[in-house]
N, C-alpha and C positions, 0 to 999 in steps of 0.2 A: 504493500500499500504506499509506504513512504517513498519508494522508488518512482511510483507512478506520479505522486504529488510533485517530486523534484523534476520529473520529465515535463509535467504540465507547466511548472514555473519557468523552465528553460524555454519551452515552446512559446509561452506568453511573452517572455522577454524578447525572444527572436522575432516574434510578430511585431512587437513595438518598434524594434530597430528597423524592420522592413517598412513599416509605415513611415518612419522618419526618413529613411533612404528614398522611399517612393516620392516623398514631398520635399526632398532636399533643395530642389531648385526654388521652390516657393519660400522655404525658410531662408535661404541665402539671399534672395532678392529682398525679402522683408528686412533682413538685417542690414544689408547694404543701404537701402533707402533710409531706414531709421538712423543709422550712424551718419550718413551723409547730411541729412537734414539737421541732426543735432550738432554736427560739426560746423555747418554753415551758420546756424543760429548762434552757437557759442562764440564763434569768431567775429560775429557782427555785434555782439553785446559789448558795451563799453567796459573797460577795466575799472574796477572800483578799489580804492585804497581806504584804509581806516587809520586815523590818527587817534591816539589815546592820551589821557592825562589822569593821574591819580591825585586826589586831594583828601585831606582829613580835617575835621573841624578843629579850630583853635582850642587850646587847652583852656578850660573854664577856670576863672580865678576862684580860690576857695572863699567861702563865706566867713570872713573874719568878724568875730563878735556878734554873730547872728544878724548882720546888716540886712540880709535878704528878708528875714522875718519882720524886721522893723519896717522895711520898704513896703511889705505887703500890708502892714497895718494902715499905712497912709494911701493905699491904692496905687502904689508905684511899682512898676515892673522891676524885676531884679536886673543887675547890670547886664549890658548886652553881652551875651555869650552864645555862640552858634552851636547847633547840634546837627547831626547828619540828616535827620528828617527835615529840618527846616531848609537846609541847603538843597536837598533833593527836590523839595516842593517848589522852591524858587527856580531851580534849573528847569523844571518841567512846566513852569508857568508861561502863559502866552505873553505876559507883560515883558518878561526878560527876552523872549524870542523876538518880539516886536522891536525892542530896543536895539538888539543886535542887527536885525535886518535894516532898520532905518539908519543907524549910526554908521554902519560899514557898507551901506548901499549894496546889499547882497542879491537883490532881485535880478539884476542883469547877470550876476554870476550863476545863479540857479537856473534861470530860464532864458530861452531865446526870446527875441523881441516879439516874434509872432505869437508866442504862447500867452503874452500879456495884453495883446491888442484887444480893444473893446471892453476892457475891464476898468472899473473905477479904482481910485487909489485904495479905498478900503478893501475891495475885492483882491487887489494885488497883494496887499499885506497879509490877508487871510490865506492866500495861495502860498506865500512864503512861509507862514507859520505852519501850515500843514506839511510843507516840504521838510521843515526842521523837525517836526514831530516824527517823521519816518526815517530821518537820517542821523539826527543827533541823539545818541544813546546815553541814557543816564541809569546807572546801576549802583546799588549800595551793598557793600559787603559788611554785614552786621558784625561778624566775628572780628574782623580787623578794624572796624569803624572807618572804612575807607569808601569814598565815592569815586566811581570811574566815569569820566566824561569822554565820549568817543564820537567821532564824526566820520561818515562814509561819503566819499566824493571821488570824482574821476581824476582830479588833480591832487596828488599827494601833499604838495606844499599848501594848497588852499585848504585842504582838510585840516592840517595842523594849525593854520591861521584861524580857522573858524573856532576851533577848540580854545585857542588863545583869546579870541574875541569874547567867547562865552565866559571864560574865567575872569577877564577884565571887567565885563559888565556885571558879573556876579559880585565882585569886590565893590564896584561902584555902588551898586544897588544896596547891598547889605550895610556898607559904611554910611551911606546917606540916610538910610532908614534908622540906623542906630543913633546917628547924630541928631536926627529930627526928634526921635523919642526922648533922648537924653535932654535936649534943650527944652522940650515941652515939660518934662518932669521937673527940671530945674526951675522953670518959671512958676510952676504950680507950687513947689516947695517954698520958694521965696515969698509967695503970696500968703503962706501960712504963718510965717515968722512973726509978723506984727500982731497976729491974733492969739498968740500963745505966750503965756507968762511963765509957765513951768520951765525952769532952767534945764532940767534933765531932758525934757521933750525937745526943747530948742537945740540942745547939743546933738540929739539924734537927727534932727532935721538938717543941721549944718553938716553932719557926716554924710547924709544922703545927698545933699547938694554937692559936696566935694566928690562924691562918687559919680554923680552925673557929669560933672566937669571932666573927671578923669576919662569916663567913657567917651565923651565927645572929643577929647584930645586924641584918644587912641583911634577913634574912627577917622580922624583927619589924617593920621599917618597912613592908614589903609593896608600897608604891607603886613601880611599875616594876621590881620585883625580878626577876620571871621573864619578863615581857613588857611591851611598851609599846603602848598603844592609839593607833593612827594616826588612825583615823576612828571615833569613838564612834557607837553606834546612835542613830538618830532615828526617830520615828514617821513612816512613809511617808505621803504625801498621795495616792498613786495605787495602785490595786489591780494585782496582777499577773495575776490570773485571777478569774473566767472571761473569756476574750476573746470576748465575745458576737458582735461583728461578724465576726471571723475564723471563728467556728464556723458562723454563718449562711451566709457566702460559701462555705465548704467544703462545707457541706450542699447548697447550691445546685448547685455544680459536680458533686459526686458523684451527686446525684439526676438531674441532666441526662444524664450519661453512662450512668447505670443505665437511665434511660428509653429512651434511644436504643438501648441494647443489647437491652432487652426488645422494642422495636419490631422490630428486625432479626430477633430470635429468633422472634417471632410470624410474621413474613413467611416466614422459612425453614420453619417448621412448616406454614404454609398451602400453600407450594409443594410440600412433600413429600407432603402429603395429596392435592393435586390430581394429582400424578403417579401416586400409588397408585390413585386413582379411574380415571385414563385406562388404566392397565395392566389393571385389572379388566374394563373395557369391551372 
């Protein structure tokens, strides 16, 4: 019995090979066409480069003497200190993207003139924002507390420049916001001084005012105020896509299996037709 089963297996395998051999021309043609089309498309696709930068939030100052608790009692935010989630949210905001596009005039860099014709200024800006949404990558490594900013573009130098523009505008935005909040807090605290007679509370308020002045001065400096650049962006020397060789190999494998499937399907259809003819006779 076992010998018969082995013979049947050998016969079945031989039949399969015969079907493939019978349809080998079809399989070869399908593979050639698929590989040729994939090769043409791959070589017509523009080469894309990716520039990256790694940043980490600035070290937050320690709360000396419970100053943050005191600030909270007066409805004052704690001293400006960045965190990764805040940085990521700002980097992903349309406000920052719009600032980058306008300040560095990136619309002509991203699009050909024809692509923007007939659009209003507002529509052009939104088109640029959507382009940055798809090409400017923001990712956060929570374990290392590191934010990665990356840009994919056809020009490697321009990709690095756009990452630099992003970091510059991020610094400007966070510094100006910190300075604005600190100045607002300072004015508010100064308005409280005249209405408070308790010397202890007045001392606390003066400490808070000094803190706001310090924050405002640090924001003016800007360098490493909100975040520190660990790895600055550089123009990449190798493209990340298209991966032409991988595309061609994938096309070859897929078309091979597709050709074999079609061969067996044709054989199945022929067998069914032969059976129908026999039944009619």
